[in-house]
C-alpha positions in Angstrom: 114.6 166.7 110.8 111.4 168.8 111.6 109.7 167.0 108.8 110.5 163.6 110.2 109.3 164.6 113.7 106.0 166.0 112.3 105.1 163.0 110.2 106.5 160.1 112.2 103.6 160.0 114.7 101.1 159.7 111.9 103.0 156.8 110.5 103.1 154.9 113.7 99.4 155.9 114.4 98.5 154.2 111.1 100.5 151.1 112.1 98.7 151.1 115.5 95.3 151.3 113.8 96.3 148.5 111.5 97.4 146.5 114.5 94.0 147.0 116.1 92.2 145.9 112.9 94.5 142.9 112.6 93.7 141.8 116.2 90.0 142.1 115.5 90.4 140.1 112.4 92.4 137.5 114.3 89.7 137.3 117.0 87.0 136.7 114.3 89.3 134.0 112.7 89.7 132.3 116.0 86.0 132.3 116.6 85.5 130.9 113.1 88.0 128.2 113.8 86.3 127.3 117.1 83.0 127.0 115.3 84.5 124.9 112.6 86.1 122.6 115.2 82.8 122.2 117.0 81.0 121.5 113.7 83.6 118.9 112.7 83.4 117.3 116.1 79.6 117.1 116.0 79.7 115.8 112.4 82.2 113.1 113.3 80.1 112.0 116.3 77.0 111.8 114.1 78.9 110.0 111.4 80.2 107.5 113.8 76.8 106.8 115.4 75.3 106.2 111.9 78.1 104.4 110.2 76.5 101.0 110.3 73.1 102.3 109.1 74.8 104.3 106.3 76.7 101.2 105.2 73.4 99.2 105.1 71.6 102.0 103.1 74.5 102.2 100.6 74.5 98.5 100.0 70.7 98.4 99.7 70.8 101.3 97.2 73.4 99.6 95.1 71.4 96.4 95.3 68.2 98.0 94.0 70.1 99.9 91.3 71.8 96.7 90.0 68.7 94.7 90.3 66.8 97.1 88.1 69.8 97.6 85.8 70.5 95.6 82.6 74.1 94.6 83.0 73.6 91.6 85.1 77.3 91.7 86.3 78.0 92.5 89.9 81.0 94.0 91.6 82.6 91.8 94.2 82.7 94.6 96.7 78.9 94.9 96.7 78.0 91.3 96.9 80.5 90.5 99.7 81.3 92.6 102.8 84.7 90.8 102.7 86.4 91.0 99.3 88.0 87.9 97.8 91.4 89.6 97.9 91.1 90.3 101.6 90.0 86.8 102.4 92.9 85.3 100.4 95.2 87.7 102.2 93.8 86.6 105.6 94.3 83.0 104.7 97.8 83.6 103.4 98.8 85.4 106.7 97.3 82.6 108.7 98.9 79.7 106.7 102.3 81.3 106.4 103.1 84.0 109.0 101.1 82.8 111.9 101.9 79.2 111.4 105.6 79.9 111.0 105.6 81.9 114.2 103.8 79.1 116.0 106.5 76.6 114.8 109.3 78.9 116.0 107.6 79.1 119.4 107.4 75.3 119.6 111.1 75.0 118.8 112.1 77.4 121.5 109.7 75.9 124.0 108.2 79.3 124.6 104.7 78.1 125.7 105.0 76.7 129.2 105.1 72.9 129.1 105.9 72.5 125.5 109.7 72.1 125.8 110.8 68.7 124.5 107.7 67.8 122.6 107.6 70.1 119.5 107.0 67.3 117.0 104.0 65.9 118.9 102.4 69.3 119.3 103.0 70.1 115.7 101.4 66.9 114.5 98.4 67.5 116.8 98.1 71.1 115.5 98.2 70.0 111.8 95.5 67.4 112.4 93.3 69.8 114.3 93.7 72.7 111.8 92.6 70.5 108.9 89.7 69.2 110.8 88.6 72.7 111.8 88.9 74.1 108.3 86.8 71.2 107.0 84.3 71.6 109.8 83.9 75.4 109.2 82.8 74.9 105.6 80.6 71.9 106.4 78.8 74.0 109.1 78.2 76.8 106.7 76.8 74.3 104.1 74.5 72.9 106.8 73.2 76.4 107.7 72.7 77.2 104.1 70.6 74.0 103.6 68.4 75.0 106.5 67.9 78.5 105.1 67.0 77.0 101.8 64.3 74.9 103.2 62.5 77.9 104.8 62.8 80.1 101.7 61.6 79.6 98.1 64.0 77.9 95.8 66.0 80.3 93.6 65.1 78.3 90.5 61.4 78.7 91.3 61.4 82.3 92.4 62.3 85.4 90.2 65.3 87.3 91.3 63.6 90.6 92.1 61.0 89.1 94.6 61.2 90.0 98.2 62.1 86.5 99.5 65.1 86.4 97.2 66.3 89.9 98.3 65.8 89.0 102.0 67.8 85.8 101.4 70.7 87.8 99.9 70.7 90.4 102.7 70.6 87.6 105.4 73.6 86.0 103.9 75.5 89.3 103.8 74.6 90.2 107.4 75.6 86.7 108.5 79.0 87.2 106.9 79.4 90.6 108.4 78.6 89.3 111.9 81.3 86.7 111.6 83.8 89.1 110.1 83.4 91.6 113.0 83.5 89.0 115.8 86.9 88.9 117.3 86.6 85.5 119.1 84.0 83.0 120.2 83.1 81.7 116.8 84.4 78.2 117.5 82.7 76.0 120.1 84.9 76.2 123.3 83.9 72.7 124.3 85.9 71.4 121.3 89.1 73.1 122.7 89.2 71.4 126.1 91.8 68.8 125.0 93.8 71.3 122.9 96.8 73.1 124.3 96.1 76.8 125.1 98.8 77.9 122.7 96.7 76.5 119.8 93.4 78.2 120.8 93.9 81.5 118.9 94.9 79.8 115.7 92.0 77.3 115.8 89.6 80.2 116.4 91.1 82.1 113.4 91.0 79.0 111.2 87.3 78.5 111.9 86.4 82.1 111.3 88.3 82.4 108.0 86.8 79.1 106.8 83.3 80.3 107.5 83.9 83.6 105.7 85.3 81.9 102.7 82.4 79.5 102.4 79.9 82.4 102.6 81.7 84.3 99.8 80.0 84.6 96.4 81.4 82.5 94.8 82.5 80.4 97.7 86.2 79.9 98.3 86.3 76.2 99.0 89.3 74.3 100.3 90.7 71.5 98.0 91.3 68.8 100.6 92.0 66.3 97.9 95.3 68.1 97.1 96.4 69.0 100.6 98.8 66.1 101.4 101.9 68.3 101.0 101.0 70.9 103.6 99.0 71.7 106.7 96.7 74.3 105.0 94.8 73.0 101.9 94.9 75.1 98.7 91.8 77.0 97.5 89.8 75.5 94.7 90.1 77.4 91.4 87.3 75.8 89.4 84.3 77.2 91.4 81.8 78.7 89.0 81.1 82.5 89.4 77.4 83.3 89.7 76.1 86.0 87.4 72.7 86.8 88.9 72.5 89.9 91.0 73.0 88.9 94.6 72.8 85.3 93.7 72.5 83.0 96.7 75.5 80.8 97.7 72.9 78.0 98.2 73.0 77.0 94.6 76.8 76.9 94.7 76.7 74.3 97.5 74.0 72.2 95.8 74.8 69.0 93.9 73.1 70.3 90.7 75.4 70.9 87.7 76.5 74.5 87.1 73.8 76.5 85.4 76.2 77.7 82.7 76.5 74.2 81.5 72.7 73.7 81.0 71.3 74.3 77.6 68.4 76.9 77.7 64.9 75.7 76.9 63.7 76.1 73.4 62.4 79.5 72.7 64.0 81.0 75.8 66.8 83.6 75.7 70.2 82.4 76.7 71.3 83.6 80.2 74.2 86.0 80.5 77.5 84.3 80.3 80.0 83.9 83.1 82.1 86.9 84.0 85.3 85.2 82.9 83.7 84.2 79.6 82.6 87.8 79.2 86.2 88.9 79.6 87.4 86.5 77.0 84.8 87.5 74.4 84.9 91.2 75.1 87.5 93.0 72.9 86.6 96.5 74.0 87.0 98.0 76.6 90.1 96.5 78.1 89.6 97.9 81.6 86.6 98.8 83.7 86.9 101.8 86.0 84.4 102.8 88.7 84.6 106.3 90.1 82.9 107.5 93.4 82.8 111.3 93.5 81.6 111.5 97.1 80.4 114.3 99.2 83.4 114.2 101.5 85.7 111.6 100.1 86.3 110.4 96.5 88.1 107.5 94.9 88.1 104.9 92.2 88.7 101.2 91.5 89.6 99.4 88.3 89.4 95.9 87.0 91.5 94.7 84.0 89.5 92.6 81.6 90.2 88.9 82.3 91.4 89.7 85.9 89.8 88.4 89.0 91.0 91.3 91.2 89.5 94.7 91.8 92.4 97.0 92.4 92.3 100.1 94.7 94.8 102.9 94.8 96.2 103.7 98.2 97.0 107.3 99.3 99.0 107.1 102.6 99.4 110.5 104.1 100.0 112.4 100.9 102.3 109.9 99.3 101.1 108.9 95.8 101.5 105.2 95.3 100.2 102.6 92.9 100.0 99.7 95.3 96.8 97.7 95.0 95.9 95.2 97.7 98.0 93.9 100.5 97.7 90.6 98.7 100.5 91.8 96.4 102.9 90.6 99.0 105.7 88.7 97.6 104.8 85.0 97.4 108.3 84.0 98.5 108.4 86.4 101.4 106.4 84.7 104.2 107.8 86.8 107.0 108.1 89.5 107.8 105.3 91.1 105.7 106.1 94.7 106.4 109.3 96.7 107.1 108.9 99.8 109.4 111.7 102.3 109.9 111.5 104.8 112.8 113.6 107.9 113.2 113.4 109.3 116.7 115.3 112.4 115.7 116.9 115.1 117.7 114.4 117.7 116.6 111.8 115.9 114.5 110.6 112.3 114.4 108.8 110.1 111.9 108.5 106.7 110.3 108.2 105.0 106.9 107.0 101.5 106.0 107.1 99.2 103.0 105.0 96.1 102.4 107.0 93.1 101.4 106.9 92.6 97.6 106.1 96.3 97.0 108.5 98.9 95.6 106.8 101.9 97.3 107.9 103.4 100.6 105.0 105.1 102.4 105.1 107.8 105.0 102.3 109.6 106.9 101.8 113.4 107.1 101.8 115.0 110.6 100.0 117.9 112.3 97.1 118.5 109.9 94.8 119.1 112.8 97.1 122.0 113.8 97.6 123.5 110.4 100.7 121.6 109.4 101.4 119.0 106.7 104.9 117.8 107.4 106.7 114.4 106.9 107.9 114.5 110.5 106.6 115.7 113.9 108.5 117.4 116.7 110.4 115.1 119.1 108.5 116.0 122.2 106.4 113.8 124.5 103.9 114.7 127.3 103.0 112.8 130.4 100.5 113.5 133.1 101.3 114.0 136.8 101.2 110.2 137.3 103.7 109.6 134.5 101.1 108.3 132.2 101.6 109.0 128.5 99.4 111.7 127.0 100.6 112.9 123.6 103.6 112.9 121.3 104.7 115.4 118.6 102.8 118.6 117.7 100.0 117.8 120.1 102.3 117.4 123.1 104.0 120.8 122.8 100.7 122.7 122.0 98.8 121.0 124.8 101.5 121.8 127.3 101.6 125.4 126.2 97.9 125.8 126.6 98.1 124.2 130.1 100.5 126.9 131.2 97.7 129.5 131.0 95.7 127.4 133.5 98.8 126.9 135.7 98.4 123.1 135.1 101.7 122.6 133.4 103.5 122.3 136.7 102.0 118.9 137.2 102.9 117.6 133.7 106.1 116.2 132.2 107.2 117.6 128.8 110.4 116.3 127.3 111.8 117.9 124.1 114.7 117.0 121.9 115.7 114.4 124.4 117.6 112.2 121.9 120.7 114.3 122.3 120.9 113.2 126.0 122.2 109.8 124.9 125.3 111.2 123.3 128.6 111.3 125.1 127.3 110.2 128.5 127.7 107.1 130.7 124.4 105.4 130.4 122.6 103.1 132.7 119.0 101.8 132.9 118.1 104.3 135.7 119.4 107.3 133.8 117.1 110.3 134.4 115.8 113.0 132.1 114.7 116.5 133.1 111.4 117.9 131.9 110.9 121.5 130.9 109.5 122.3 134.4 112.4 120.6 136.2 110.7 117.4 137.1 112.6 114.1 136.3 111.6 110.7 134.9 113.5 107.6 133.9 114.9 108.0 130.4 114.0 104.4 129.5 110.3 105.2 130.0 110.5 108.4 127.9 112.1 106.6 125.0 110.0 103.4 125.3 106.7 105.4 125.3 107.9 107.4 122.3 108.6 104.3 120.4 105.4 102.7 121.5 103.5 105.7 120.1 105.3 105.3 116.8 104.6 101.6 116.7 100.9 101.9 117.4 100.6 104.8 114.9 102.4 102.8 112.2 100.4 99.6 112.7 97.1 101.5 112.6 98.2 103.4 109.4 99.1 100.2 107.7 95.8 98.5 108.7 93.9 101.4 107.1 95.7 101.1 103.8 96.0 97.3 103.4 92.3 96.2 103.1 92.1 96.6 106.9 94.2 93.5 107.5 95.3 93.8 111.1 99.1 93.6 111.5 100.8 93.0 114.8 104.3 94.1 115.9 105.6 90.6 115.4 104.6 90.7 111.7 107.2 93.4 111.1 110.9 94.0 110.9 111.7 97.2 112.8 114.6 99.5 111.8 115.7 102.1 114.3 118.0 104.9 113.2 121.0 106.0 115.3 123.8 108.6 114.6 127.2 107.3 113.7 128.6 109.2 116.8 126.6 107.1 119.3 128.3 104.7 121.6 127.6 101.0 121.8 125.8 101.7 125.1 123.4 104.2 123.4 122.6 101.6 120.8 121.8 99.0 123.4 119.7 101.5 125.3 117.6 102.0 122.2 117.2 98.2 121.7 116.0 97.8 125.3 113.6 100.7 125.0 112.2 99.2 121.8 111.7 95.8 123.6 110.0 97.6 126.5 107.8 99.4 123.9 106.6 96.1 122.4 108.3 96.4 119.0 110.0 93.1 119.5 110.2 90.4 122.1 113.4 89.4 123.8 113.2 86.0 122.1 113.2 87.6 118.6 116.1 90.1 118.6 116.6 89.7 114.8 113.3 91.5 114.1 114.9 94.8 115.3 117.7 96.3 113.2 119.9 99.2 114.4 120.9 101.2 111.3 123.3 104.1 111.0 121.7 107.3 109.6 124.4 108.2 107.1 124.5 104.6 105.7 120.7 104.6 105.2 120.9 108.0 103.4 123.6 106.6 101.1 121.6 103.4 100.3 118.6 105.6 99.4 120.5 108.1 97.2 122.4 105.4 95.3 119.2 103.9 93.8 117.4 107.2 93.2 116.5 107.9 89.5 117.5 111.2 88.0 114.0 112.7 88.6 114.6 112.1 92.3 117.3 114.8 92.4 116.8 118.6 92.1 117.5 120.3 88.8 120.2 123.0 88.7 118.8 125.9 86.8 118.1 124.5 83.3 120.5 121.6 83.5 118.7 118.2 83.7 119.1 116.3 87.0 121.5 113.4 87.0 121.6 110.2 89.0 124.4 108.2 90.5 125.7 105.7 88.0 125.3 102.4 89.7 128.3 100.7 88.1 131.2 99.0 89.9 133.9 101.5 90.8 131.7 104.5 91.1 132.6 106.5 94.2 130.3 109.0 95.9 130.2 111.1 99.1 127.0 111.5 101.2 126.9 114.7 103.3 124.3 114.4 106.0 123.9 117.8 107.5 121.2 117.6 110.1 120.3 119.8 113.1 123.2 119.3 115.5 125.9 117.5 113.6 127.3 116.5 110.2 128.1 113.0 109.0 130.0 112.3 105.9 130.7 108.9 104.3 132.3 107.9 101.1 131.1 104.7 99.4 132.2 102.7 96.4 129.8 100.7 94.4 130.9 97.0 94.2 129.8 94.0 92.2 126.2 93.0 92.9 125.3 96.5 94.0 127.0 96.3 97.4 128.7 99.3 99.0 132.2 99.6 100.5 133.0 102.3 102.9 136.2 104.2 101.9 136.3 107.1 104.3 134.2 108.9 106.9 134.0 112.0 109.1 131.6 113.2 111.7 131.5 116.5 113.5 129.1 117.8 116.1 128.4 121.5 115.8 130.2 123.7 118.3 127.6 123.5 121.1 125.5 120.6 120.0 122.4 122.7 119.9 119.8 122.8 117.1 118.8 125.9 115.2 115.4 125.6 117.0 117.1 125.8 120.4 119.2 128.8 119.4 116.2 130.6 118.0 114.2 130.2 121.3 117.2 131.4 123.3 117.7 134.4 121.1 114.0 135.1 121.4 114.2 135.1 125.2 117.2 137.4 125.2 116.1 140.0 122.7 112.3 140.2 123.4 110.5 140.8 126.6 109.4 137.8 128.8 105.7 138.9 128.3 106.2 138.9 124.5 107.8 135.5 124.5 105.1 134.0 126.8 102.4 135.5 124.5 104.0 133.9 121.4 104.2 130.5 123.0 100.8 130.6 124.7 98.6 132.2 122.0 100.4 131.1 118.8 102.3 127.9 119.5 101.4 126.4 116.1 102.6 129.5 114.2 105.8 129.6 116.1 106.5 125.9 115.5 105.7 126.3 111.8 108.0 129.3 111.5 111.0 127.2 112.8 110.1 124.2 110.8 110.1 126.2 107.6 113.4 128.0 108.5 116.0 127.0 105.9 118.6 129.8 106.2 117.0 132.5 104.1 115.9 135.7 105.8 112.3 135.6 104.5 111.3 134.2 107.9 112.1 137.5 109.6 109.0 139.2 108.0 106.9 136.3 109.2 108.3 136.6 112.7 107.6 140.3 112.7 104.0 139.7 111.7 103.7 137.1 114.5 105.1 139.5 117.1 102.6 142.2 116.1 99.8 139.8 117.0 100.9 139.8 120.7 102.2 143.4 120.9 100.6 145.5 123.6 97.8 147.6 122.2 99.1 150.5 124.1 102.7 150.1 122.8 104.3 153.3 121.7 105.7 153.8 118.2 109.1 153.9 119.7 108.5 150.6 121.4 107.4 149.0 118.1 110.5 150.3 116.4 112.7 148.8 119.2 111.0 145.5 118.8 111.5 145.6 115.1 115.2 146.3 115.6 115.5 143.3 118.0 113.9 141.0 115.5 116.6 142.1 113.0 119.2 141.3 115.6 117.8 137.8 116.0 118.0 137.4 112.3 121.7 138.5 112.3 122.4 136.0 115.1 120.8 133.1 113.2 122.6 134.1 110.0 125.9 134.1 111.9 125.2 130.7 113.3 124.2 129.5 109.8 127.5 130.8 108.3 129.5 129.1 111.0 128.0 125.8 110.4 128.4 126.1 106.7 132.1 126.6 107.2 132.3 123.5 109.4 130.6 121.5 106.6 132.9 122.9 104.0 136.0 122.1 106.1 135.0 118.5 106.7 134.3 118.0 103.0 137.5 119.6 101.9 139.5 117.4 104.4 138.1 114.2 102.8 138.6 115.5 99.2 142.3 116.1 99.8 142.8 112.4 100.2 144.6 111.7 97.0 143.6 108.0 97.0 139.9 108.9 96.5 138.6 110.0 93.1 135.0 110.9 94.0 132.4 111.1 91.2 129.5 112.5 93.1 128.6 114.5 96.2 125.1 114.1 97.6 123.6 116.5 100.1 120.9 115.2 102.5 119.3 116.3 105.8 117.3 119.4 106.7 120.3 121.8 106.1 120.6 120.5 102.5 117.3 122.2 101.6 118.7 125.6 102.2 119.2 127.3 98.8 122.2 129.2 100.3 123.9 126.0 101.4 123.1 124.3 98.1 124.5 127.1 95.9 127.6 127.6 98.1 128.6 124.0 98.1 128.0 123.7 94.4 130.1 126.7 93.8 133.0 125.5 96.0 133.2 121.8 94.9 131.5 121.6 91.4 134.9 121.3 89.8 135.9 118.3 92.0 132.7 116.2 91.6 129.1 116.5 90.6 127.0 117.9 93.5 123.5 116.4 93.8 120.6 117.0 96.2 117.5 114.8 96.4 114.1 116.5 96.1 113.2 114.9 99.4 116.5 115.4 101.1 115.0 115.6 104.5 113.5 112.0 104.3 116.5 110.3 102.7 117.6 108.7 106.0 114.2 107.3 106.8 113.4 106.0 103.3 116.9 104.5 103.0 116.4 102.7 106.4 113.6 100.7 105.0 115.8 99.5 102.1 118.6 98.8 104.5 116.3 96.7 106.7 115.3 94.5 103.7 119.0 94.0 102.7 121.3 94.4 105.7 124.4 93.3 103.8 124.1 96.1 101.3 127.0 97.8 103.0 129.6 95.1 102.3 132.4 96.6 104.5 132.9 99.4 107.0 135.9 101.2 108.4 136.3 100.6 112.1 136.1 103.9 114.1 138.1 102.5 117.0 140.3 99.5 118.0 138.1 97.1 120.0 139.2 94.3 122.2 138.9 92.4 125.5 140.9 92.4 128.7 142.7 89.0 129.1 145.1 87.4 131.5 148.5 86.3 130.3 151.3 84.6 132.2 153.4 87.2 133.9 156.5 88.3 131.9 158.9 90.5 133.8 160.2 92.1 130.6 156.8 93.2 129.4 154.7 93.6 132.5 155.3 95.6 135.6 155.2 94.1 139.1 152.1 96.1 140.1 150.2 94.2 137.4 151.1 90.8 138.8 148.5 88.6 140.4 148.6 85.0 141.7 145.9 82.3 141.4 145.1 79.7 144.0 147.3 77.3 141.9 150.2 79.7 142.7 150.8 80.9 139.2 151.7 84.5 138.3 149.6 86.3 135.7 149.1 89.8 134.4 145.4 90.6 134.3 145.4 93.9 132.3 146.4 92.7 128.9 144.5 93.8 125.8 143.6 91.4 123.1 142.6 93.3 119.9 139.6 92.0 118.0 139.6 94.8 115.3 141.9 97.8 114.7 141.0 101.4 114.1 140.7 102.3 110.4 140.6 98.6 109.5 138.2 97.7 106.7 135.8 95.1 108.2 133.5 93.0 106.1 129.8 92.7 107.0 130.1 89.1 108.1 133.5 89.2 109.6 133.9 87.3 112.9 136.9 87.8 115.1 137.9 84.7 117.1 139.8 84.5 120.3 140.8 81.2 122.0 141.5 81.2 125.7 141.9 78.8 128.5 140.1 79.2 131.8 142.5 79.9 134.7 140.5 77.7 137.0 139.2 74.4 135.7 135.9 74.5 137.6 135.2 78.1 136.5 131.7 78.5 135.1 130.7 82.1 134.7 133.4 84.1 132.9 133.3 87.8 132.5 135.3 89.5 129.7 135.6 93.2 129.8 135.3 95.1 126.5 137.5 98.1 125.7 138.0 100.6 122.8 140.8 103.0 122.0 142.0 105.1 119.1 145.5 103.5 119.5 146.1 100.9 116.8 148.9 99.1 118.8 147.5 99.1 122.3 148.7 96.3 124.6 147.3 97.0 128.1 143.9 98.2 129.2 145.3 100.7 131.6 147.0 102.7 128.9 146.0 106.3 128.3 143.0 106.7 126.0 141.6 103.2 126.8 137.8 103.3 127.5 135.8 100.5 129.1 132.6 100.0 127.0 131.0 96.9 128.5 131.3 93.3 129.5 130.7 89.8 128.1 129.4 87.3 130.6 129.9 83.7 129.4 128.1 80.8 131.1 129.7 77.5 130.3 128.3 74.0 130.9 129.8 72.0 133.9 133.3 70.7 133.3 132.6 67.0 134.1 136.0 65.8 132.7 137.9 68.1 135.0 140.5 68.8 132.4 141.7 72.3 131.3 139.0 74.0 129.3 139.7 75.7 126.0 137.1 78.2 125.0 136.6 80.0 121.6 135.1 83.5 121.6 133.5 84.6 118.4 132.6 88.3 118.0 130.9 89.7 114.9 132.4 93.1 114.4 131.3 94.1 111.0 127.7 95.3 111.9 126.5 98.4 113.6 125.8 96.3 116.7 128.4 93.9 118.2 127.3 90.2 118.5 129.1 87.4 120.3 129.0 83.6 120.8 131.2 81.2 122.7 132.1 77.5 122.2 133.8 74.9 124.3 136.5 73.7 121.9 136.8 70.3 123.6 133.1 69.3 123.6 131.7 71.6 120.9 129.1 72.8 123.4 127.8 76.4 122.9 127.7 78.6 126.0 125.4 81.5 126.6 126.7 85.0 126.2 125.2 88.1 127.7 126.5 91.3 126.2 126.0 94.3 128.5 127.3 97.7 127.3 125.6 99.8 130.0 127.1 100.5 133.4 124.3 98.8 135.3 
């Protein structure tokens, strides 16, 4: 005992000295980081200010190099600021997507004053577009002719003389000026007699036509073969020039192609055309150009005989082999991109997929804060005027830094706000409480979060698709929601997405509400074996996609568990066989528990120091937490950074003991949740009707080695247990696939019995007197009857429509309101029974009943989708009435 008392102070003294050195080292590191940040900021500003000059110098350098070289064959990227593939993509987008959207607007009469005259406007638009495309290329030809008169002819002047070089540079600068100009290319006087709705398309037609005519070789329109469509095809027989930076003037001249002219006697034959070169060349088969740059590196490749220069795309750390955005499926005119957004309870992110591509891309988040994660924390920051500031890592870290300046009291920080939509009666004025107690409308918080994701996604896509600018209307958007959410919560998300600009109210089909567990199932079913983790030395397997295969997907996320069992059907469709969902005991995430334990066990000063001085480290610590206790040592190191320099040895020991207590609490929480997961799985497996072949674990909890090994040990004898390598992103990636093929889930099991409140003639044997009501025609009715549209546990096909015919009580009745209810009772008859819940209303507006006879109305409700849809028809006249489905209280 005496030995321990004698030596213990020395031990803690050493630890104290070590702590001092550690703090000094941390200070130096922080200063180094600040200097680095300042350096990068200055470098970026300098780079931005000189970007145009640098681009010019690079092109000039390559020009001189190629002029002096001996190959005589030029890269398309050097001779043209706009690549051919990009121009073709721009023209395709204009002729298919933009034109299709314009036609849809005409049919709906969206532009003011266009209702009733779509055919006339369309004919006028077709004529004007053809005229503008022809005019654009004629204008360029006229300009080229004038330039040719004031410069020496190319046939008379050697290629390496200054006039020839200046001519080439002038053409390139002219093309670049048109490319960068957003509007104003076309003469506004020519647009006076054209409807305003056509102006943007006319401007774009003229701009693209000019750029294509300036290209080397020119991309000319074939007006002789354009009778079948509005937009003429591009000629394919234009000769490719082989001279370095050859002028497009010769390509517009009436002289025969130089390649067809025999060379003078005694002269050397000119280099052959690039296509002829590809035909004659047997080796090599592919040309690869590598740019090993100072800051960024890359490569491009051109297969012999191909006209395209292909570029690899690296989107946020995801390795892909997609070339240009021109690889869009020829048959898929709209949408051109599918974007899935997961506004998660703890973390949020998105994925996207270009139509015609097989790759799903995702960005990486938080690199500026030392992270590299596929998702970012679900937190959003507003200023004192409720103006959006930041989302994700930046929001939390900025708010924490502002607390040091006492500025945080003015701000609004909302964290993990998605859980607020669960189990509550929602309305459009529902309020959320920020960390500092201030309140804001939930609709604004959600819409601004979705707006941030939308803008971030469109900018990311633009950067990686030849800088083709996509708008929100070019995409189909998929929003992920939990299976436990009510119909009101789904409608809330739809309205928030509309307010955020993802879709317009006139285009509801461009927004798809998808269930998280279904998306995960869709993704895992098509994964190859290498997409799953290996178990020790055993090779990974994949789900056998043959009819009759049954598999269970266990989605164990932060606050709940969702289980679904699917059977693979003919054609690759899925049929839901069983399901289970369970919210963990308190509905809190591990992150929330961790912060609470931290506040309880450590001093307030210590916790404030962690959040203020090391917010990134604290966030990363929780992001990496997966159930093992390795994080405790990392937490201890983090605590030492903010420990008082004068802390006693005993105080340090107490702190260490409390950290261990936090670890014990988290481990206990971890074990409780594993038991809940195990119980839910066992409950489904006891269903003797199901012979499940596979169990697939997804979600953040699935990455825990402890969870993985335990579930394999418990259930390996019943079915094969699989876990995707990217288990955390299974939901998001599957959502993209689901959005492209919504009927992939062929049938679902209804969670409740759904129906409407109707009025029946009063029957004394079935109805009580208190339920009797009398109309102005003195008839007795019961107005609390329940008409069931679909029963609980009923297997409902994707396209199932439940119909209900009813007669209006009063003949001149125009607006009709039907109240929607749900219940767990399969044989419910009245809406005032126990367990019946009102979920919304259907407001039907019918045309005027001119005949004055009793009106029979047919209500059709689509009940097989994640969202309910309804239409109504007058059976006597066949007229379709308008239906407004409102699932929120107000």
